[in-house]
N, C-alpha and C positions, 0 to 999 in steps of 0.2 A: 504494500500500500504506500510505501515511502515515495514511490515515483509519482504518485498522484498529488501529493501535497502542494507543490508549486502551482499546479493547474487548478486545484480547489481554491487556493488562496485568491486567485484572480476572479473568483465568483462568489466571494464571501457574502455579498448582500443577497444574492439569490439563495444561497445556502441558508442564511438567517430567515428569509421569507418561507423557505420550505420547511425548516424546523418549527417555526411558529404555527404555520398552517397545519402541520402534522399533529402538534400538541392539541390544537383546537379541535381537529377532527377526531382524535382519540377521546378527548374529553366529552365531546358531544355524544359520541357513540356509547360511552360508559354511563352517561347520565340519563339517557333515554329510558332504559328499563326502570330507573328509580322514579321518574316522572310517571311512567305507566303504573307503577305500584300505587302511587298517590291518587291517580285518576281512578284506579280500581276500588280503593278505599272510599272515594267520594261517591262512586256508583253504588256500592253496597250500602252506603249511608243515605243514598237518594239526595245528595247535595248537588243539585244542578249547577249552581254558581261556581263551585269549585271545579266541577267537570269541565265547564267552559273555560275558566281561567287557566287550569293546568293543560287543557287541550291546546289552547293558543300557544302556551309556553312550549309544548311538545312540537308543534308545527314550526315555531321560530327556531327551536334547537335543531330540527331537522334541516331547515334552510341554511342555518349556520354551518352545519356539517357539510352540506352539498357545496357551499361556497368554499369552505376550507379544503374539501377534497379536490375541487377544481384548481384552487391556488397551489395546493401541494403538487399536483401533477404538473402544472405550468412551471413552477420554479425548479422542480426536479428535472423535467425534461430539458429545461434551459441549461442547467448546470451540466447535465450528462452530455448533451450535444456539444456544448463548449469545450468541456474537458477532453472528450474523445477526438473532436476535430483538431485541437491543438496538439494532443498527444500523437495523433496519426501523422500530422505534419512534421513533427520532430522526429518520429520514427522513420518517415520516408527520407528526410534530410540526412539522418544518420546512415541509412543504407546507401545514400549517394556518396558518402564519404568512405565506404568500404572498398578495400582492394579486391582483386580477383579472388584471393585466397579466402577472404571473409565470406564472399558470396558463395563460393564453393562449399565452405563449411556448413552454411545454413541451407543451401539449395534455393534457387530462385522460386520454386513452387512453395516452399515453406514460408518464405518471406512474403509472398503474395497472400497467403492464408493469414499470416499474422497482421498484415496491413488491413485486411478486410474482415474475415470471420472473427478473429481474436478481438478486433476493435469493437465489433458488435456485442460480443460477450462482455467487454469492459463497460460499454454503454449501459447494458442491462444491470451490471454490477453497481455502477454509480447511481442509476435510477432507483434500484432496490435499496441501496444504503439510505437514500434520502426519504423514500416513501414508506419503508418497512422497518428498518433497523431500530428507529426510535419508537415507532407506533406500536410495535409488537410487545415490547416490555411494558409499556404504559397500559396496553389493553390487558395483558396477562395479570400484572400485579393489581391493576384497578378492579378487573372482574372478580379475581380471587377475593380481594378484601370486601368489595360490595356484596358479593354472593354470601359471604359469611355474615355480614352485617344484616342482609335481607332475612335469612333463616339461619340463625347461629347453630342450632342443634344438628344441622345437616352438613357441617363443615367437612366431615369425613368423606362424603360423596365426591366433593371436589378433589380431595387428595387422591382417592382411588382412581378417578378418571385421569388425573394428571399422570399418575404413575403408569397406568396402563398405555396411555397414548405415547408417553415419552419412551417406554420400553419398546413398543412397536416401531416408533420412529427411529430410534437408535439402531435397531436391528437392520432396518431397510436402508437408511442413509449412510451407514458405514461403508457400503459398497459403491455408493454413488460417485465419490471422488475418483476412485480408480477407473470407473466406467467412463467418466467424462475425459480423463486423461488419455485413455486408449482411443476414445472417439476423435480427439484432436489429432492424434498421430495418424489415424487412418484417413482423416480428412486431408492432411498433408499429402499422404500417398495418393489419394484419388486425384487430387489437384495436379500432382506431378505427372501421373499417368495420362490424364486428360490433356494437359499442356503438351507433352511430348508427342502425343498422337496427333493433335491438331496441327502442331508446327511441322511435323513430318508427314503430313497427309499425302503428299506426292509420293513419298517412299512407300508408305502403307499401301497405296493403290497400285503402285508400279509392281510390287512383289505380291500382290493379291493377299495382304495380310489383314484385311478387314475383319475376318472371323476371329483371328488370334488377338487383335487388339480389343475387339468387343468382349472376348472372354476375359482378357486381363483387366479391363475396366469393370466388367461385371463381378469378378472375383473381389475387387476392392469395394465395390458398391455393396456387395452382399455382406461383407464384414461390417460396413457402417449400418446396413439394414438390421443385422442381428443385434448390434449394440443398441440401436434405437428401440428395437422390440423389447430387449431386456429391460431397458430403462422404462419403456412404456408399460410393460407388465407389472413392474414394481409400483409405479404410480397408480395403475388401475386397481391394484389390490389395496392400496393405502386408504383412499377415500371411503370405499364401502366399509373397510374395518374401523375407520374413525367414527363413521356414522353409526355403526353398530354399538361401539363403546359408549358414545354419547347418548344414544336412544336408550340403552340399558341403564345408564345413570339417571336419565330423565324418568324412566319407569320406576326406578327405586325411589326417586324423590317424590313422585306422585303417590306411591304406595304408602311411604312413611308419613307424608302430609295427610293423606286421606285417613290413615289409622289414628292420627292424633288431632284431627280437625276440631273435635269437640273441645279438647283442652287447649288448643291453639287456634282460635278462630281467625286470628289475623293472618294466618298462613294462607287463607283462601285468596286474599288480595296480593300476597307476595309470591304466590306459585309461578305466575307468568314471568315476573321479574327474575326469580331464581333460575328458571329454565333459560332465560335470555343470557344470564351470566355464565351458565354452564356451557351454552352454545359459543359465547364469546371466548371462553377459555379454550374450547376445543379448536375454534378457528385460529386463535392466537398461536396455538401449538402447531397446527397444520401449516399455517402461512409462515411461521417461523422456520419449520422444517424445510419447506419448499424454498424459502429465502436462503437458507443455509446451502441448499443444493445448488441454487443458481449462483450463489456467492462463491461456492467451491469451484464451479465452472469458470466464473469470472476470474478467480484468483489463479487458476491454471493458465488462463489467457494472459493475465497480468504478468505472471512469471515468465511466460514465453516472450512477451514484449520487452520486459525488463532485461532479459538475456540479451536481446539485440541491442538495447540502448547502452548496456554496460560493456558491450564488447569493444575493445579498442581496435581501431583500424590497424591492420598490419603495416600499412605505409602511412607514416605521419610526416607531414611537410613542415619545413621551417616557416615561421610566420614573421620573423624579425628582419629578414633580408629585404633590401629595397632595390635590387638591381632590375632594370627594365628589359635588358636583352643580353644575350650571350652569343659568343662566337660559336661556330658550328663544328669545331673540332671534337672528336670523341675519343675517350681513352678508357680501356678496361685494364685494371690492375689486379692480376691474380684472382679473378672472379670465379666463385663457385656458387651454385644455387641448387637447392632441393625443394621441391614442392612440399606443402604441408602433408604430413603423414606418409611421405614417400621414403622408401628405404635407401635409394641411391640418389646421388647428385645428377641433375639434368645437365649442369655445366660444371666442368672441372678445370680449375686454375687457367682460365682464359685470359690472355693479355694481348692487347694490340692498341695501336694508336692511329687514328684516321685524321688527315688534314681537312680543314674546312673546304667545302665546295667539291669534295670528291664524290664520285659515283661508286658505291660499294655494293658488290654482290655477295649474297650469302647462300651457299649451296651445301648440300649434304643429303644423306639418305633420310627417309622418314623416321622421326624420333631422334634425330641427331642433335637437336637443341636449337634449331634455327629460330623458331618463333620465340622461344624462351629468351634467347639473347636480345631479340628486338624488343621484347616486353621490358627488359631491364633498362634499355635506353630510354624508353618512355616512362620508366619507374612505375609500371603497373605492379611490379614486385620489387622488393629489395633483395640484393645478393645475400647469400648466407655468409660468404666470406669475401674479402676484397672490396673494391670500390669502383664505381662508374663515374667518370667525369665528363662534363661538357663545358667547353670554354675554359678548362683547367679548374673547374669548381665541382667538388663532389655533389652529386644529385641530392644528398641528404641535407645540404646547406642551401638549397634553392627552393624558393616559394612555388607553390602550385601554379599560380597564375603565370609566373615567368617560364616555368617548365612547359606548360600547355601552349603558350604562345611560341615557344622555341621549337618544340617537337610536335610533329603531327603523325598520327598512326593510322594508316588505312588498312583495315583487316581484310583477310581473305574472304571471310563470309560477310558480304555486304549487307549492312542493315540500314534500311531507310525507315523513317518514322512516318506515320500517317500525317497528312497535312498537304503541303505543296512542295514542289521542287525548291522554291525559294526558302521555305521554312527550314528544309534540310541543309541547304547551303549555308544558311545563317548560323547554324550550329558550329560551323568552322570559323565564322566571323560575324558577331551579332549585328554589327552596323554595316554590313556589306552593301555596297551600292549595286545598281543594275550593271554598271560597267565592269565592276569587279566580278560579279556573277557571270557575265559574258566572257570575260577573260579566263575564268577558271573552267568554265564549260568548254572553251576552245582548246585549252591546254589538254584537258582530259578526253578530248575527242568526243564530247557528249553534245556539242552544240548542234551537230548535224541532225540529231533526232529531236532535240528539245525545240529547235526552231520550227519543226513541222507541226507542233501543237499550236492551235490558235491562241491559246492563253500563255504560251511560252513557259517562263519559270513559275507561273501561277497554276500550272497544271497539277491536278490533284494526284496525290500519292495515296493509294489504297493501303489498307492494313497489311503489314508485312510486305509492302511494295509488290503486291501480287500483279499489278498491271505493268510491270517492267521485266524485261528479260534479264538473264544473269549478267550478260555483258553490259547492258544499260545500267544495271545497278552498280556494277563495279566502276564504270565510268563516272557516275554520279557520286560515288563515294570518293573517288580520286579527286573530283572537283571540290568536294567538301573539304578534303584534306589539304588542298593546296591554296584555297581561297584566302587564307590568312598569311600566305607567303611565309611559311615557317622557315627557320634556319636549318632544321633537320626534318627530312621526310622519310618515313618508314613505309615501305610497301610490302606487306606480308603476303606474297604471292597474289598481289591484288590485280594482276592482269591475266590470271589463269583462264578467265572466261572470255577473253578477247581473242579474236583471230590474229594471226601473225601480222597482217597488215596494220590492223588497229593498234596492236602492241608496239609496233615500230614507230608509228606516228606519235603515240603517247610518249615514248622514250625521246624522240627527237624534240618534241615540244618541251619536255622537261629540261633537256640539255640546253636548248636555245633561250628559254624564257625563265629558267630558274637556275642560272649558273652559279649563283652564290649559295645555293642550298646544297647541303650534304645529303645525298640520297642513299638510303639503305634499301636494297631490293632483295627480298627472299624469293628464290625461284627454284622450281623443280627442274626447269629446262635451262641448261647452260647457254642455250642461244639467247636467252633473256639478259644475260649478264656478261656475255662474251667480250664486250667492249668496255667493261668496267675498269675504272682506275685501280681498284683493288678488289680481290675476290677472297672471302674468307671461306675456308672449307672446314666443315664440322663433321665429326664422326664420334658417335657414342658420347656426346657432350664435351669432347675435347677439340681444340683448335689444331687440326693437323696439317693445315696448309694456309699460306697467305701470300698473295702476289697477284700479278697480272695473269691473264689467260695463258700467254705463252710461257711465262715463268713456271706456272703450275703444271703445265704439260711436261716440263722437264723434271720438276722436283717433287711432285706430290702423286704417289701411287693411287691414293683414294680418288683424286681429281681425274687422273688418267682413266680410272675404272669407270667413273660416271660419264666422262666424256665419250669413251669408246662405246658405251651402251647406248648413248644418244646420238652417235656420229651419223647414222643413217637419216636421222630426222633433221639435222642442222646442216646437211649438205656439204660436209668437209670444211666448214669455216675454221680458220685457225689464226 
């Protein structure tokens, strides 16, 4: 609950309003049976004036209770919505600060569930706290005391009813916390399965895996169904059991009152009030138990949100540095890196230095560490050992803003966000002008198809950019990466979906229009980097070769092997 304190403090006036209205509501609820008893006495005594007077008081009290109930709901809902809105915003902001490692630790699916489903549970928790937590003790204690005052000799009936209901409640609700915890985990799993299936729908259909994916989703859904049914069965047994206990107690009360009505004639007027207090006691316990169940579910959700909020990002940027720009030379000093929970290093003692303005190719077999190396330049991860420098400065001393304006990373898997082409380009530079967008599209060889749209850069991008081909998405991604004219540009196999002609045009445009930029190009094809100033050859996480194409053909067996395997495709260029 500690993480909610600052959010609750921001709504203290509404909380005070909710507390006052809850007290008034509980007070009016408790006093109604007492007024009813007085009215019954007046009826028995045939005193019409008192019946009218107390009847009006009963109506006024009911109206006060209605107004207090509405006010309680209004203030509580206002606080709950405000708290969860602010908490969700802070949670989302925290996720945005996470490194790749943090995201992988939680999984994207789990984070989405925490942002949506868990927040709804917290909203219900806050709402319940304000509407029920204070009301239930007042009703319970008040009904118990007033019930004894109403018919003192039947005090033991209240005690017996309380003990029976509490025993039954404890037996059932002791299992609820565990059930709700399992429910949240399976909800995470179902969200992950659905997300993966939807995102990979083309793969699913291409390999005729619809039935398998349906079975996988159905298996997870069945687990959720079984948990919900178990919870539902427990609840369905509770209410009839509670009603049975309370009706038996009412039966006992009526029996003992009837047996002694001659010696206690005033009990005739009090019987209705006593039964009302018995029912209030029962409902206070029932609502209290259900509130505890909802609260336990909310506490589980709160714990999951707290886990995210208290997680420290693996990559923390310096906030005191004030440099505006860096030169584009890059240096690795004995860099080693291992992914979280990995047994082996993905990079091992890698050292090299690249001059500003160079075109650098990075080649190697699958899993050799090419992308890992590039991610360290962009500081998506921090090295396990050693240091990475840009412009002679260690990345850990550079602010996030400076690094992001200096280094631009274009991923192999092109991701465009729904909106317009212009919206996506402005992610690379928020204040980009139309001229700058035209320039970036021209360099990325995307202008040719963007100009065909009547609305140009205002053309709509559908969800997951489904209205663009793979090559178009890559070119738009490159345009987004270069629009800010970064000092360092990393292309992680970002031209793999382009044909040979388009790829050459992109490379020529980069050479002629971004001469001051240091370009790192990760490539599976040697033909893509054959003219690079420097080629880095990686094998099993180690830097096994560095030099130009011609130098590596003489000195690097690994490079020679890759080149020989691809020779037929690059037409003997050397």
